C-alpha positions as CSV (number, residue, x, y, z in Angstrom):
1,M,16.4,-23.4,27.1
2,N,20.1,-23.9,26.9
3,H,22.8,-21.2,26.9
4,R,23.0,-21.1,23.1
5,Q,19.2,-20.6,22.8
6,N,19.4,-17.9,25.5
7,A,22.1,-16.1,23.6
8,A,20.2,-16.3,20.3
9,S,17.1,-15.0,22.0
10,E,19.0,-12.1,23.5
11,T,20.6,-11.3,20.1
12,T,17.3,-11.3,18.3
13,G,15.8,-9.1,21.0
14,A,18.6,-6.6,20.7
15,A,18.3,-6.6,16.9
16,V,14.5,-5.9,17.2
17,S,15.1,-3.1,19.7
18,L,17.7,-1.5,17.5
19,D,15.4,-1.6,14.5
20,M,12.6,-0.1,16.6
21,L,14.9,2.7,17.7
22,R,15.9,3.3,14.1
23,G,12.2,3.2,13.1
24,A,11.3,5.8,15.7
25,V,14.1,8.2,14.5
26,A,13.0,7.6,10.9
27,G,9.4,8.2,11.7
28,A,10.2,11.5,13.3
29,V,12.1,12.6,10.2
30,G,9.2,11.4,8.1
31,V,6.8,13.5,10.0
32,W,9.0,16.6,9.7
33,V,9.3,16.2,5.9
34,M,5.6,15.3,5.6
35,D,4.6,18.5,7.4
36,R,6.5,20.7,5.0
37,V,5.1,19.0,1.9
38,D,1.6,19.2,3.3
39,W,2.0,22.9,4.2
40,L,3.3,23.7,0.7
41,M,0.3,22.0,-0.9
42,Y,-2.1,23.7,1.5
43,E,-0.7,27.2,1.0
44,Q,0.6,27.2,-2.6
45,V,-0.2,24.2,-4.7
46,L,-3.5,22.4,-4.2
47,D,-5.9,24.2,-1.9
48,T,-7.8,27.4,-2.6
49,P,-9.2,30.0,0.0
50,K,-12.5,28.2,-0.3
51,T,-11.2,24.7,0.4
52,R,-9.1,26.0,3.2
53,R,-12.2,27.5,4.8
54,Q,-14.1,24.3,4.3
55,T,-11.3,22.2,5.8
56,E,-10.9,24.4,8.9
57,A,-14.7,24.6,9.4
58,A,-15.0,20.8,9.4
59,R,-12.4,20.4,12.2
60,P,-13.8,19.6,15.7
61,A,-13.5,22.9,17.6
62,G,-11.3,24.1,14.8
63,M,-8.4,21.9,15.9
64,D,-6.4,19.3,14.0
65,P,-6.5,15.7,15.2
66,A,-3.3,15.8,17.3
67,H,-4.4,18.9,19.2
68,T,-7.8,17.5,19.6
69,M,-6.2,14.4,21.3
70,A,-4.0,16.6,23.5
71,H,-7.1,18.7,24.4
72,R,-9.0,15.6,25.4
73,A,-6.1,14.2,27.4
74,A,-5.8,17.5,29.3
75,H,-9.4,17.4,30.3
76,A,-9.1,13.7,31.3
77,V,-6.4,14.6,33.9
78,E,-8.2,17.8,34.9
79,I,-5.7,20.2,33.3
80,E,-7.2,23.3,31.7
81,P,-6.1,23.4,28.1
82,P,-5.4,26.7,26.3
83,S,-8.5,28.7,25.5
84,P,-9.2,29.5,22.7
85,P,-7.7,26.3,21.2
86,Q,-4.3,27.0,19.8
87,E,-1.1,25.3,18.8
88,N,0.9,24.0,21.8
89,A,3.7,21.7,22.8
90,A,1.4,18.9,23.8
91,G,-0.4,18.9,20.5
92,L,2.9,18.9,18.7
93,A,4.2,16.0,20.8
94,V,1.0,14.0,20.0
95,H,1.4,14.8,16.3
96,Y,5.0,13.5,16.2
97,S,4.1,10.5,18.3
98,L,1.6,9.5,15.5
99,G,4.6,9.1,13.2
100,I,7.2,7.9,15.7
101,V,5.3,5.0,17.2
102,P,4.2,3.5,13.9
103,G,7.7,4.1,12.6
104,A,9.2,2.0,15.5
105,I,6.7,-0.8,14.7
106,Y,7.5,-0.5,11.0
107,G,11.2,-0.7,11.7
108,A,10.8,-3.9,13.7
109,L,8.6,-5.6,11.1
110,R,10.4,-4.7,7.8
111,G,12.7,-7.4,6.8
112,R,10.9,-9.8,9.2
113,V,7.3,-9.8,7.8
114,P,6.9,-10.2,4.0
115,Y,5.7,-7.2,2.0
116,V,5.7,-4.7,4.9
117,D,8.2,-2.5,3.2
118,A,6.8,-3.1,-0.3
119,G,7.3,-0.1,-2.7
120,A,10.1,1.3,-0.7
121,G,7.8,2.9,1.9
122,L,5.0,3.8,-0.4
123,V,2.7,0.9,0.8
124,Y,3.5,1.8,4.4
125,G,2.6,5.5,3.8
126,L,-0.6,4.4,2.0
127,G,-1.6,2.2,4.9
128,M,-1.0,5.0,7.4
129,F,-3.2,7.3,5.3
130,I,-6.1,4.8,5.1
131,L,-6.0,3.6,8.7
132,E,-5.4,6.9,10.4
133,D,-6.8,9.6,8.1
134,E,-9.8,7.8,6.7
135,I,-10.7,5.3,9.4
136,A,-9.3,5.9,12.9
137,N,-9.7,9.7,13.1
138,P,-13.4,9.8,12.0
139,L,-14.2,6.9,14.3
140,L,-12.5,8.6,17.3
141,G,-14.1,11.9,16.5
142,T,-10.8,13.7,16.1
143,T,-11.9,14.7,12.6
144,A,-15.3,15.1,11.0
145,P,-16.6,12.4,8.7
146,P,-14.5,12.2,5.5
147,Q,-17.3,13.6,3.3
148,R,-17.2,16.9,5.2
149,Y,-13.7,17.6,3.8
150,P,-13.0,18.8,0.2
151,W,-11.3,16.3,-2.1
152,Q,-8.2,18.5,-1.9
153,A,-7.8,17.6,1.8
154,H,-7.9,13.9,1.0
155,A,-5.5,14.2,-1.9
156,R,-3.1,16.3,0.2
157,G,-3.3,13.8,3.0
158,L,-2.6,10.9,0.6
159,V,0.5,12.6,-0.9
160,A,1.8,13.8,2.5
161,H,1.6,10.3,3.9
162,L,3.2,8.7,0.9
163,V,6.1,11.2,1.4
164,Y,6.1,10.2,5.1
165,G,6.4,6.5,4.2
166,V,9.2,7.1,1.6
167,F,11.3,9.2,3.9
168,T,10.8,6.8,6.8
169,E,12.1,4.0,4.6
170,L,14.9,6.3,3.3
171,V,16.2,7.1,6.8
172,L,15.9,3.4,7.9
173,R,18.0,2.4,4.8
174,A,20.5,5.2,5.5
175,L,20.9,4.2,9.2
176,A,21.6,0.6,8.1
177,T,23.9,1.5,5.2
178,R,27.4,2.8,5.3
179,P,27.3,6.6,4.7
180,K,29.7,6.6,1.7
181,R,27.8,4.0,-0.2
182,Y,25.3,6.5,-1.7
183,G,26.1,10.0,-2.6
184,T,22.6,11.5,-2.1
185,P,19.2,10.5,-0.6
186,W,17.9,10.3,-4.1
187,A,20.6,7.9,-5.1
188,L,19.7,5.8,-2.1
189,Y,16.0,5.9,-2.9
190,G,16.8,4.9,-6.5
191,S,18.7,1.9,-5.2
192,V,15.9,1.0,-2.9
193,L,13.3,1.1,-5.8
194,T,15.6,-0.9,-8.1
195,T,16.0,-3.5,-5.4
196,H,12.3,-3.8,-4.8
197,L,11.0,-3.5,-8.3
198,S,13.7,-5.2,-10.5
199,P,12.2,-8.3,-12.2
200,Q,15.6,-9.8,-12.3
201,T,15.8,-10.4,-8.6
202,G,12.8,-12.8,-8.5
203,R,12.3,-12.0,-4.8
204,R,12.0,-9.1,-2.4
205,H,14.9,-7.6,-0.6
206,S,15.1,-8.2,3.1
207,S,16.6,-5.5,5.3
208,T,19.6,-6.3,7.3
209,N,19.0,-5.3,10.0
210,M,4.9,23.0,12.6
211,R,3.1,22.3,12.4
212,R,-0.4,23.4,12.2
213,R,-2.0,20.3,10.6
214,T,-3.9,21.2,7.5
215,G,-5.3,17.9,6.3
216,A,-8.0,15.5,7.4
217,F,-5.4,13.7,9.4
218,P,-3.5,13.8,11.7
């Protein structure tokens, strides 16, 4: 490999690393927003006292998936977890990591792999919901089987993850865009949707560059 090829490889590696860092930041913001939307639906919009009781009764040991993972990890390294189970920093760290790590991967893939960022983050959010909520968590035993939860829990999880995907994409766009170009996040998202969905372009746009969990996942 000659000097020019080495330089190109280093440049590509640096660009991927930067996009992964942006994706991690965007994923953290996405989780923060998702939590608040999820909590609002759980407390005031979608769930009822009956469905809340059903959701909490279905959880393994009464814990959400992130705290269940943290609880298991503590046992694996022979650390005594809080008893009775309760919210803690380890569970919160796991919860955020479930959005940060995929966000970093998403940041690296978007603009390099076709259709990864389809729908301005909506497809990414949908994929996260299906893979993590409906498949991985039940298989790992960090949630009960999907049929144990009321439909409200699944609907809330779907909406929350779509919000996560959208805001992850919004932040990634903002980090790669001059701040003064768009006045508000909604103007930015409108531009993203127009770019992705406009029939006039003929092709997809390539990028340049609390909680107490209430739903089935995470």
